[in-house]
C-alpha positions in Angstrom: 15.2 4.5 -27.5 12.2 6.7 -27.9 10.9 8.5 -24.7 7.5 6.9 -25.1 9.1 3.5 -25.1 11.0 4.2 -22.0 7.8 5.4 -20.2 5.8 2.3 -21.2 8.6 -0.1 -20.2 9.1 1.7 -16.9 5.4 1.5 -16.0 5.3 -2.1 -17.0 8.2 -3.0 -14.6 6.7 -1.0 -11.7 3.2 -2.4 -12.1 4.6 -5.9 -12.3 6.6 -5.6 -9.2 3.7 -4.1 -7.2 1.5 -7.0 -8.4 4.1 -9.5 -7.3 4.2 -7.9 -3.8 0.4 -7.9 -3.5 0.3 -11.6 -4.5 3.0 -12.6 -2.0 1.2 -10.6 0.7 -2.1 -12.3 0.0 -0.6 -15.8 0.0 1.1 -15.1 3.3 -2.2 -14.0 4.8 -3.9 -17.2 3.7 -1.0 -19.3 5.1 -1.4 -17.6 8.5 -5.2 -17.7 8.5 -5.3 -19.6 11.8 -3.1 -17.2 13.6 -5.9 -15.6 15.7 -5.4 -13.7 18.9 -7.4 -15.8 21.3 -6.9 -13.4 24.2 -8.5 -10.7 22.0 -11.6 -12.7 21.0 -12.1 -14.5 24.3 -15.0 -13.3 26.6 -13.7 -15.0 29.8 -10.5 -16.5 31.1 -9.2 -18.0 34.3 -9.0 -21.2 36.3 -12.2 -20.6 38.4 -15.1 -18.2 38.5 -18.6 -17.6 37.1 -19.9 -16.9 33.7 -23.4 -16.3 32.4 -23.8 -18.3 29.1 -26.5 -17.2 26.6 -27.0 -20.4 24.5 -24.0 -19.8 22.3 -21.3 -22.3 21.5 -18.1 -21.5 23.4 -14.7 -22.9 22.4 -12.3 -23.7 25.2 -8.7 -22.9 24.6 -5.6 -23.5 26.7 -2.0 -22.7 26.2 0.0 -25.2 24.2 2.1 -26.2 27.3 -0.9 -27.9 28.9 -1.2 -31.6 28.4 -4.4 -32.8 26.9 -4.7 -36.0 29.0 -4.2 -34.2 32.4 -6.5 -31.2 31.8 -9.8 -31.1 33.7 -12.7 -28.7 33.3 -16.1 -28.6 35.0 -19.2 -26.3 35.1 -21.9 -26.4 37.7 -25.0 -24.5 38.7 -28.2 -25.1 40.8 -29.3 -27.7 38.3 -26.1 -29.7 38.7 -23.0 -30.3 36.6 -22.7 -29.6 32.9 -21.9 -32.7 30.9 -18.5 -31.7 29.5 -15.8 -33.9 27.9 -12.4 -32.9 26.5 -11.7 -33.4 22.8 -9.9 -36.6 21.9 -6.1 -36.5 22.6 -3.3 -37.8 20.5 -1.9 -41.3 21.2 0.7 -39.9 23.6 -1.9 -37.7 25.3 0.3 -34.5 25.0 -2.1 -32.5 22.8 -5.6 -32.6 21.2 -5.9 -34.7 18.1 -6.9 -31.7 16.0 -4.0 -29.5 17.2 -2.7 -28.9 13.6 -5.6 -26.5 12.9 -5.3 -24.6 16.2 -3.8 -21.0 16.4 -0.1 -20.9 17.1 0.6 -21.2 20.9 -2.9 -22.5 21.7 -4.9 -25.8 21.9 -8.6 -26.0 21.3 -9.4 -28.6 23.9 -13.2 -28.6 24.1 -16.4 -26.7 23.7 -19.6 -26.0 25.6 -23.1 -24.7 24.8 -25.1 -23.8 27.8 -27.6 -21.2 29.1 -27.5 -19.4 32.4 -24.8 -18.8 35.0 -22.3 -21.5 35.8 -19.4 -21.9 38.2 -16.3 -22.8 36.3 -13.4 -24.8 37.7 -10.4 -25.8 35.5 -6.9 -27.3 36.2 -5.3 -24.7 34.0 -6.2 -21.3 32.8 -8.9 -21.5 30.1 -10.1 -19.0 27.5 -13.7 -19.0 26.4 -14.1 -17.8 22.8 -17.5 -17.6 20.9 -17.3 -19.8 17.8 -19.1 -17.1 15.7 -16.4 -14.6 16.6 -13.7 -17.0 15.6 -15.4 -17.8 12.3 -15.8 -14.1 11.6 -12.1 -13.5 12.2 -11.1 -16.4 10.0 -13.5 -15.2 7.2 -12.2 -11.7 7.4 -8.6 -12.8 7.2 -9.4 -15.2 4.3 -11.3 -12.5 2.4 -8.4 -10.1 2.8 -5.9 -12.6 1.6 -7.9 -13.6 -1.4 -8.6 -10.1 -2.5 -4.9 -9.1 -2.1 -3.8 -12.1 -4.1 -6.4 -11.4 -6.9 -5.4 -7.8 -7.0 -1.7 -8.8 -7.3 -2.5 -11.2 -10.2 -4.4 -8.5 -12.1 -1.5 -6.0 -11.6 1.0 -8.6 -12.8 -1.1 -9.2 -16.0 -1.3 -5.4 -16.6 2.4 -5.0 -16.1 3.1 -7.8 -18.5 0.9 -6.1 -21.1 2.7 -2.8 -20.6 6.1 -4.6 -21.1 4.8 -6.3 -24.3 3.6 -2.9 -25.6 6.9 -1.3 -24.7 8.7 -4.1 -26.6 6.5 -3.4 -29.7 7.3 0.4 -29.4 11.0 -0.4 -29.2 10.9 -2.5 -32.4 8.9 -0.2 -34.6 8.9 3.4 -33.1 12.7 3.8 -33.3 14.6 6.7 -31.7 14.1 10.4 -31.4 16.8 12.2 -33.5 17.7 15.9 -33.9 17.9 17.1 -37.5 19.5 20.4 -38.6 17.5 22.3 -41.1 17.3 25.7 -42.9 14.6 28.1 -41.8 13.8 31.2 -44.0 13.4 34.4 -42.1 13.4 38.2 -42.8 17.2 38.4 -42.7 17.8 35.3 -44.9 18.3 31.7 -43.9 19.2 30.4 -40.5 19.9 26.9 -39.1 17.6 25.2 -36.5 17.5 21.9 -34.7 14.2 20.1 -35.2 13.5 16.9 -33.2 12.2 14.1 -35.4 11.1 10.6 -34.7 12.6 7.9 -36.9 10.5 4.8 -37.7 12.0 1.4 -38.1 10.7 0.1 -41.5 12.2 -2.9 -43.2 14.7 -1.9 -45.9 13.0 -3.9 -48.6 9.8 -1.9 -48.2 11.5 1.5 -48.7 14.4 0.9 -51.1 13.8 1.1 -54.9 16.7 -0.2 -56.9 15.6 1.9 -60.0 15.3 5.1 -58.1 18.1 7.7 -58.0 19.0 9.5 -54.8 18.6 13.2 -55.3 21.7 15.2 -54.8 22.1 16.8 -51.4 23.6 20.2 -50.8 25.9 20.4 -47.8 25.0 23.0 -45.2 28.3 24.7 -45.4 27.9 25.4 -49.2 24.3 26.7 -48.6 25.6 29.1 -45.9 28.3 30.3 -48.3 25.7 31.0 -51.0 23.6 32.9 -48.5 26.6 35.1 -47.6 27.2 35.9 -51.2 23.5 36.8 -51.7 23.6 39.1 -48.7 26.7 40.9 -49.9 25.2 41.5 -53.3 22.0 42.8 -51.7 24.0 45.3 -49.6 26.1 46.5 -52.5 23.0 47.1 -54.6 21.5 49.1 -51.9 24.5 51.5 -51.7 24.6 51.9 -55.5 20.9 52.9 -55.5 21.6 55.4 -52.7 24.5 57.0 -54.6 22.3 57.5 -57.7 19.8 59.3 -55.6 22.5 61.8 -54.3 23.6 62.6 -57.9 20.1 63.2 -59.0 19.4 65.5 -56.2 
């Protein structure tokens, strides 16, 4: 196999594998898009205390070991009590009806939108998370997953193209052979190895039934002829030198 074919096929395999890994990574990110760290995005947590709201929707999260039907939450200030109600629970009351979309280990059990300072009292520890922050987290995760998956698909396509190109090279480029040839030099002829590239061409396109194959001279016979020529040249040189001595 020609060295160029090996390089193209190797690049095709590597690029394809990298693309597959990117695609799998992007798909995994999209599958886990709801796995948000509530503790990291929350702005307040506890069972009682005060918090100053600024007219922003706050989502109320509790751990997934808290029953929906037994959870209580209240907010009061100088104006009175905030009108809060839990989200609807499942039929057995164990969890919120929309629990399937909640982050792992958490229940989104309600939400509030108030302004000013309120005193909070809850039956279990609650975590207040701004809805915009959660939306930003989800959007960032989704964008990263989509881009990773798209990049993987592009790399897979490029890898497949390289593999196809390598297959074409393997069919038509052939192999790299080493041919022994004769090279003329000052001292006569010498042998040398010359790398050549063979091309795979159909036999019907290159064979002529009416043509005769020219005779080929074996390398050993050529070297023998070269030795004879060299000996004759040396003997002629000594004869000329002897004639010069006699003349002198």
